[in-house]
N, C-alpha and C positions, 0 to 999 in steps of 0.2 A: 720204380721212381714214384715219389709222393705226387698226389694230385695237385695241380696248379689251382690255387684259389684266386678269386677276384683281387684279394689283397696282394697276392704274389704277382699277379699281372701288373698291378699298379706300381709295385716296386721295380719290376723289370722295365716298365715304361720310363720311370724316372732315370734309370741307368742308361737305357738305350737312347733316350732323348739327349743326354749329356754326351754320349758317345757320337751321336749323329752331328752334334755341333762341333766336336773335336774333328771329326772327319771332314765337315764342311770347311773348316779352316785350312786343311790340307788341300782340299779341292780348289779353293781360292788361290793358294800358293802355286798349285800346279797350273792353273789357268794363266796366272801372271807370267810364270816361267815359259809356258808354251807361246804366249803372245810375244814375249821378248825374243824367243829363239826361232820359232817357227818349225821346230822339230817334232815330228810325230812318226810313229811306226804304223804300218798298215795292218789291219785285221780283216781278213776275208776280202774286202774290196774297198774302194775309195770312199764309200759312204758309211763304213763301219769301222771306225778308227779306235785304236787302243793306245794308251800312253803308259809311261812308267808310273804315273800317278794313279791310274786305275788299279794297278797291282799294289802300290803302296797303301792306298786307302783300304783295299781288302785285307792286306796283311795287318794293318793297324786294327781293323774291326775284328779279325780272327783272333789276334792275340788278346785284345781286351775282353772279348766275349768268352774265349777259352779260359782265361784266368778267373773270370767272375762266375761263369756257369760251365764248369768242366764236364758236367754230365749231359749237356745239351749237344745236339747235332748242329751242323752247319751246312747249308747249301749256298754256294756263291758262284757267280758268273765265271770268274777267272779260274777258280779251282775246278769247276765242272768242265770247262773247255779244255783244261789240261789233262782230263781223264779221271779225275777224282769224283766218282758218282755214287756216294753211299745211298743205300735204299732208304726210302721214307718209312718210318715206324710211327707208333703212337707216342713216342717220346718227344719232348719239346725239341724243336729244330728251328734254328734261325735260318732265314732265307734272305740273302743280302745281294743287292746290286750296288757295288761301291760307287760307281758313277753311272747313273741312268741318264741317258742323253749325252753319250760320249761325243758324238759329232758336234752338238751344240757347244760342249765343253772345249773342244779343239778350236772351234771357230770364234769363241768368245760370245756366243749367243747365250743370254743369261737365263736359260731354262735347262739346267742340269741339277741333279740332286743325288743324295744317297737315299736309297730305299732299303729299309731294314724291317723285315717282317718276322713274325714268330708263328710257327705251325705247331699245334698241339692236338693230339689224337687225330691227325691227318686233316685238320681244318685250320685255316688262317684265323688267329685269335688276337693279334697285336700288330699294329703298323705304325712306323715312323718314316715320314718323308721330309727331308730337309733340303731346301734350295738355298744355299748360302749366298748366291748372287743377289737375291731379293730379301734374304733373311726371313723366308717364310717356312714355318715349321707346322706340318700337319701330323696329328697323332690320332690314334684310334685304338680302343680296346673292346673286345667283344662284350656286349651288354652294358658298356659303360660310356658310350657316346664317342664322338670324334670332334676334334677341335683344331682351329687355326690360331697360331700365335705369330704375330708379325709386329714390326716396329710401329709405334704410335697408336696402337690399338690395344685394348684389353684382350685377354684370351677369349676367343669367340667360338661358340658351339656351332657345329655344321649341321645343316646348311646355313648359310649366312642370313637367309630370309625364308619365310614360310614357303613350302612347295607351291608352285603355280601349276595351272592346267597346261597340258600340251596336247592340243587336238590332233595334230599330225606332224609329220617331219617337215612340212611346209613352214612351220613356226619354229623350227629347231636350229640350234647352233650345234653342229656335230663335229666331233673330233675323229680324224682318220690319220693314218701314217703310211708312207711309202714303204718303210722297212728296208732291210739290207738285201733282200732277195730281189734283184733287178732282172731276172731271167724273163724271157719273152712271154712265157705263159702267165707268170705271176703279174708282171707289170701290165699286160693287156687286160687281165681280169680285174685288177684294181682300178685301172683307168676307166674301164667301162662302168664299174660299180660307182666310182666317184662321180662320173658324168651323170648317171641316173639320180644319184642323191642330190646333186646341185642343179640339174638341168631343168629348163622350162618344158613342161609337158606338151606345150604346143609345137615344140620342135624336136624334143628329145623323147624317144619312145620310153615310157615308164618313168619319166622325170618327176621327181618329188619337189624340186625347187625349194630346198631348205634355205633358211636364211643365209647360211654360209657353212663352209667346211674349214676346220682349223687343224693344222699339223704343228703341234707344240714341239715334237721331237723327243718326248720322254713319256713312255707309257705310265710311269708312276705319277708324273704331274698331270697327265690327262685324267687319270683316276681321281686325283685330288681335286682337280677343277670341276669334275662332275659332282663330287661330294660337296664342294663349295657352293655349287649351283650356277657357276659361270659357264659351264657346258651342259647341254641337255643329255648327251650320250657320247660314248666312245666305242668304236668298233675296230678291232684289229685282228689279223691273222699273223702269227709268228712269234708272239711273246712267250718267254720262258717264265717259270714260277717266280724267280727273283725280280722280274720286271713288274709283276702284278700283285704279289702276295700282300705287301703292306697296303697298297692301294685298295684292295678288295675289302679289307677290314675297315678302312677309313670311309669308303663309299657306303658300305652296308650299314655302318653305325650312323650315317647321315641320312638313312632312308632310301639309299640306292639299291638297285637290284643288279646282280651279276649272274650271268650264265655263260654257257660255252657255245659250241658250234651249232649250225643249223640242225644237225642230227640230235644233239642234246636238247635243244629247244623243242623240237617236235616230240621227243620222248618224255619230256617233263612238264610241258607247258600247262597241262591240265591236272597235274598231280601236286601233292604236298612237297615233292622234291624240287619244284621250280624255285630257283633262287638259292638252293643249297649248294654251296661251292665245295664239292667233294674233291678228293685227291685227283680224280680223273679230269675234272674241269680245271683245277689249278694247273696241272701239267699238260693239259690238252692243246695249248698253243692257239686256241681260238676263243676270244672273249668279247663280250659286249656288256657294258655297264650303262644303266639308265638312271638318271637322278630320280629322287622322290617326286611324284607327280600328284597333284590334287585331282582326284577323280571327279568325273562329271556324269550327269544323267545316270546316277545309280552306280557308277563304277567305284570300285575300291582303288587304292593306290596300286596294288599288285595287278588288278585288271588293266589299268591304264599302262603300266609298265610292260605287261604282256602284249598289249595291242601295239605299242611302239616297237618292241623287239620284232614282232611279226612283220610290221611294215618295213623295217630295215632289212630283215632276212628275205622278204619277198622282192627286194630291190637289188640286193648285192649278190655277187657271184662267189660261191665257195671254192677255195682252192687248197691244195695240200701245202702246209708250211714246209719250207726248205731249211 
């Protein structure tokens, strides 16, 4: 297959942006129908719901991408969960979550989106995240920057303001998620981790007393909000590639740093590989993304991001994703 050039990626971005808006219209239609009828089907448990519109959006995207780019692969949540799991190769591969934030979608909480990423040579290279409820469109292309397009504003480069210092988690607004795995071991580990991140150290052992914790309910939008600068970081265990692929590109192009598990961090933190999102990190189901940070006292941006990731990982408990 011919090499994808920067021009090719821009052309793909134009097409996928239009496709995301078309999918967004279907998401809004589905939300209205669900609110009117109250009918949903259950997937896994009561906090991880799927609807016919999840499938309809993915079918729309699969057909449109297949017609336009027949030589590209595709990884999607619904097809993956039904047993279709093609191996990742160096060939261009779309990575799609038709509705990220399904529970929000079902409840009418306006933070759900389509997340549409492109992997090339086993690295995320393009991302489109569209929240049709707010009409917020986030886009990013490798080495070409990331942007937010929204009503009543010109297209804005991300982050929306110059990176600010972040001396410690004590000054941070941190994104976390409960996820769909509510088993005793996982929920206990997450609860204690969240308690330490938010807790007052005078009463909570290891408490960091962050400004606050946020659970938006969509991995893709958490990544986008870190890229935007509205969140300082997002940590989660349990995401799949389609949850994070697009967001990784958008965050990285905004100066953010993405890495994987505690183990990956320890192995790469002092090497050139730190911040390189390999196939193993993309599929590793453990992710942390930190916004661009203005270094202080001789720190580089990457030094500051490394320091913040270490502070998080010294505070939270690692668990196996289910």
